[in-house]
C-alpha angles and dihedrals in degrees: 000000000000088000092055093045091051092053093045090055090046092053092049090049091059096040097052097067089054094054100033095076096049128090102003127150115275090036130104127189146205116202118192131198112202117196135178111258095355134095117270111259125205149154139218116226121201126178115248093233090056091053089052096044105038102024094039092227118169098220135133124266088245103031131184120225091259090058090059099038096084087063096043098109092047092052093042092054091049092050092049090051094050103040138053143164121209145151133199090274104040150359115241116228115231108225116192116216094205089240115136122188133181123222116192115206134177093271105040134303136303122214115214127209113193127215145152133219110246117235094004100131092112109046128192124233091263138026125197109225127194118192114166099153111155093346091119093045095047119026090196094053117117126201123201137192124203139169107244088182129015111142097195092047089055093243115134120167089345120178103156111046109084120203100189138011126201126204138171108300091011103068098132122067140157120253114208118215096181099081093090140100142169089251093058091052092049093050090048091055091050089053091049091053092051093046096048095051088050095051093039099095093180091056091047093050090049089053090047091053090050097049100040092087094043094098097045137050131216117252128196135226131201114258123191105233096171137002107297093358125104132183132199111239140168116247132200100255094034103121131127127187121256111251097219139033096238100071091047091049092048089051091053093047093048096049096043092045092056091045089051094048091050099049091042090057096051095038088057095044093049094045090051088049091236093124125023130180129185109266091228090059093045095048092046092052091046088055090048092049091067092056095045093049088050092046089053087061089058101037116012114241095181106028110219092352105091090150090071091071091047092052100042096047092035085070090063093043086058090058087051091054089049090057088055090058088052091051089052090060097250108166101184099278115141086000097170093052091041093054094042094047095045093046091047088052091051090052092048089049091050092050091052092050092048091045089057097045106032099061090051091051092047091050095051098037094104094054109110091230094059096092088052091047090051093050096042092049090048090053089050091050090051091054092049090046094052091045092055093041092056091048095049100036095047097030091236124147111215119210098241094048092048091054092049091046092051093048092048091045092052090051093048093046090050088055092045091242100117135053119201119172145151120233141177 
């Protein structure tokens, strides 16, 4: 436990510097999304307090898009006057999409104004960018530009790594587009796969339900079913520890292999848009999969075929992973490498999770209390599963879950690891 706590603190120590510089008052941002064979998309982000102070807008401290919309043309004209994108051959026209989104951060709120660069499908090696928003009004103001998405630069859903910064007297800089490669994009997708299995609590709990019985085996007892007639049956506490490491390891390999095969199939089908399921259905079944896997630990559903649960529900987990790719803004470019890299990352993430849990289970398997631990944890997983299933299937936010979500969201936003915003 001390070992895990130490590493958790160490991870936070390295993450904080990355997030601490981003999205503070007296900063404004441009985030760009660079695609293959599509126009560059982007957004301007201005802090709510700056809109109130320097634009004189009468809006709330935590506005909704409709609160800002009456001032949209005024802000748009100002942004067009104080920003530009050009190369040696052409100037790119900034086209606003009329979309406004709100991004709450630890210290206030940022208002986002979305745009794209017209006729920017074929980009040069360098673009000259001018971004002088509020630099005249506030000498201490700093503007920043970052790639939110640039596959070949290895930046996917990026919020922290800044490419350029603009200050008073230094409001025009050159953005290089040459620091990119297929390898960087592939590595970025591997990292995304690892990260999303680690933050996917429902996937982790499903894996936990699958591997809890890996270090024990069911045993039977004779039950009198009629006078003078007995029958061999499984019973709830009927577990005995495996004697050697090999059978436990084979169990783990078998179950995880079938889970991997299943979610790889549906991740590919969904990403290729061959098969599509409503996200509400997928997320509900993923929630239910935890409970059924846990119930199988108490009363076997598929006797001697635990891999069946891993495979069947792994199919739905694959659809869940596909929705993650959609949320990251993947639009089908470098699809083969994207799928391979993301899936490889998921497998690496799974291996790490199992490597942390399995040795502990193997070490404590001979403790008399282990069968009770297995059953009690399985009951807990069933309760969590039903709780999430009701929420997802009936689109109902329960009080406890909402409080946990808010607390977790606040922590992730403070670390710069989560983006929650309203848009219209």
